[in-house]
C-alpha positions as CSV (number, residue, x, y, z in Angstrom):
1,X,62.8,27.4,-76.9
2,X,61.0,28.4,-80.1
3,X,60.0,24.8,-80.8
4,X,58.7,24.3,-77.1
5,X,56.7,27.5,-77.3
6,X,55.2,26.3,-80.7
7,X,54.5,22.6,-79.3
8,X,53.2,24.2,-76.2
9,X,50.8,26.3,-78.3
10,X,49.6,23.6,-80.3
11,X,49.0,21.4,-77.3
12,X,47.1,24.1,-75.7
13,X,44.8,24.4,-78.9
14,X,44.4,20.8,-78.9
15,X,43.1,20.7,-75.4
16,X,41.0,23.7,-75.9
17,X,39.5,21.9,-78.8
18,X,39.0,18.8,-76.9
19,X,37.2,20.7,-74.4
20,X,34.9,22.2,-76.6
21,X,34.0,18.7,-78.0
22,X,33.2,17.3,-74.7
23,X,31.2,20.4,-73.9
24,X,29.2,20.2,-77.1
25,X,28.6,16.4,-76.2
26,X,27.5,17.2,-72.8
27,X,25.1,20.0,-74.0
28,X,23.7,17.7,-76.5
29,X,23.0,15.2,-73.7
30,X,21.7,17.9,-71.6
31,X,19.2,18.9,-74.3
32,X,18.0,15.4,-74.8
33,X,17.4,15.0,-71.1
34,X,15.4,18.3,-71.0
35,X,13.6,17.6,-74.1
36,X,12.7,14.1,-72.6
37,X,11.6,15.8,-69.3
38,X,9.5,18.5,-71.2
39,X,7.7,15.8,-73.1
40,X,6.9,13.9,-70.0
41,X,5.9,17.1,-68.2
42,X,3.6,18.0,-71.3
43,X,1.9,14.5,-71.0
44,X,1.6,14.9,-67.3
45,X,0.2,18.4,-67.5
46,X,-2.3,17.3,-70.3
47,X,-3.4,14.2,-67.8
48,X,-3.4,16.9,-64.8
49,X,-5.5,19.4,-66.6
50,X,-8.1,16.7,-67.4
51,X,-7.5,15.0,-64.0
52,X,-8.1,17.9,-61.8
53,X,-10.5,16.4,-59.6
54,X,-8.9,13.0,-58.7
55,X,-8.3,12.2,-55.3
56,X,-6.1,8.9,-55.1
57,X,-7.3,6.1,-53.2
58,X,-11.2,7.0,-53.3
59,X,-13.6,4.3,-53.9
60,X,-15.8,4.6,-57.0
61,X,-19.2,4.8,-56.1
62,X,-22.4,4.2,-58.2
63,X,-24.9,6.8,-59.3
64,X,-27.7,6.0,-56.9
65,X,-27.3,2.4,-57.6
66,X,-26.9,2.7,-61.3
67,X,-23.9,2.7,-63.5
68,X,-22.5,6.1,-64.7
69,X,-22.7,7.1,-68.3
70,X,-19.7,8.0,-70.0
71,X,-19.9,10.2,-73.1
72,X,-20.3,8.5,-76.6
73,X,-17.0,9.8,-77.8
74,X,-15.1,8.2,-75.1
75,X,-16.5,4.6,-75.1
76,X,-14.7,3.4,-78.4
77,X,-11.3,4.2,-76.7
78,X,-11.9,2.3,-73.6
79,X,-13.2,-0.7,-75.7
80,X,-10.3,-0.5,-78.2
81,X,-7.8,-0.4,-75.1
82,X,-9.6,-3.4,-73.7
83,X,-9.6,-5.2,-77.0
84,X,-5.9,-4.9,-77.4
85,X,-5.4,-6.2,-73.9
86,X,-7.9,-9.2,-74.4
87,X,-6.2,-9.9,-77.6
88,X,-2.7,-10.0,-76.2
89,X,-4.0,-12.5,-73.5
90,X,-5.7,-14.7,-75.8
91,X,-3.0,-15.1,-78.4
92,X,-0.4,-15.3,-75.4
93,X,1.3,-12.4,-76.7
94,X,4.9,-11.6,-75.7
95,X,5.4,-8.0,-77.1
96,X,4.2,-6.4,-74.0
97,X,5.9,-3.1,-75.0
98,X,3.6,-2.8,-78.1
99,X,0.8,-3.4,-75.9
100,X,1.5,-0.8,-73.5
101,X,2.0,1.8,-76.5
102,X,-1.6,0.6,-78.0
103,X,-3.2,1.0,-74.6
104,X,-1.4,4.4,-73.9
105,X,-2.5,5.5,-77.4
106,X,-6.2,4.6,-76.6
107,X,-5.8,6.4,-73.2
108,X,-4.7,9.5,-74.7
109,X,-7.6,9.6,-77.4
110,X,-9.9,8.8,-74.2
111,X,-8.7,11.8,-72.2
112,X,-8.9,14.1,-75.2
113,X,-12.6,13.2,-76.1
114,X,-13.7,13.8,-72.5
115,X,-16.3,16.7,-72.2
116,X,-17.8,15.1,-69.1
117,X,-18.7,17.4,-66.1
118,X,-19.8,16.7,-62.7
119,X,-20.0,13.8,-60.5
120,X,-19.9,11.4,-63.5
121,X,-16.5,12.9,-64.6
122,X,-15.1,12.8,-60.8
123,X,-16.0,9.3,-60.5
124,X,-14.6,8.2,-63.9
125,X,-11.2,9.8,-62.6
126,X,-11.2,7.6,-59.7
127,X,-11.0,4.7,-62.2
128,X,-8.8,6.6,-64.9
129,X,-5.9,7.7,-62.8
130,X,-4.8,4.3,-61.5
131,X,-5.6,2.7,-65.0
132,X,-3.1,5.1,-66.4
133,X,-0.4,4.4,-63.7
134,X,-0.9,0.6,-64.7
135,X,-0.3,1.3,-68.2
136,X,2.9,3.2,-67.5
137,X,4.0,0.2,-65.2
138,X,3.4,-1.9,-68.2
139,X,5.5,0.3,-70.5
140,X,8.4,0.1,-68.3
141,X,8.2,-3.6,-67.4
142,X,11.7,-5.3,-67.5
143,X,10.7,-8.9,-68.1
144,X,7.4,-11.0,-69.1
145,X,6.7,-12.0,-65.7
146,X,6.5,-8.4,-64.4
147,X,4.6,-7.5,-67.6
148,X,2.2,-10.3,-66.9
149,X,1.5,-9.2,-63.4
150,X,0.5,-5.7,-64.7
151,X,-1.6,-7.1,-67.3
152,X,-3.5,-8.9,-64.6
153,X,-4.1,-5.6,-62.9
154,X,-5.0,-4.0,-66.3
155,X,-7.9,-6.6,-66.8
156,X,-9.2,-6.0,-63.4
157,X,-9.2,-2.3,-64.1
158,X,-11.4,-3.0,-67.2
159,X,-13.7,-5.0,-65.3
160,X,-13.8,-2.1,-62.6
161,X,-14.6,0.1,-65.4
162,X,-17.7,-2.2,-66.5
163,X,-18.8,-2.5,-63.1
164,X,-19.3,1.3,-62.6
165,X,-19.8,2.8,-66.0
166,X,-21.8,2.2,-69.2
């Protein structure tokens, strides 16, 4: 009987220790999910704070028949993102994940450098929001064919930018 109680006690301790390890693993996984969600939320919040006037689906309009001016600080980031894309296409690149990261970095700099106000700012966001969505799609593409389709849309997005902004 004494050995049974000791054996049962050891078994119980082992079970409790095992549960604690699993709990620690589950808690660590939950923390990773929460951290990723917080990071995604922070990025979305930063874009939303800057994108407070965007209305999906609206057509971009010209400024009384003329292109809108963007502030000088923003222009290099649009150009650099477009350069990354054109170089990728020209060299028939295959690392679309790196391309997405490069364009995302330029988009973040573009957003952080914006001091525009008023109608020009609102019109820019009619272009920017869909452009950001395309960049996200490129980042999560699962194969080269899917990436190439998104790349075609990104090229068109930059063409649209040049059609409405200088």
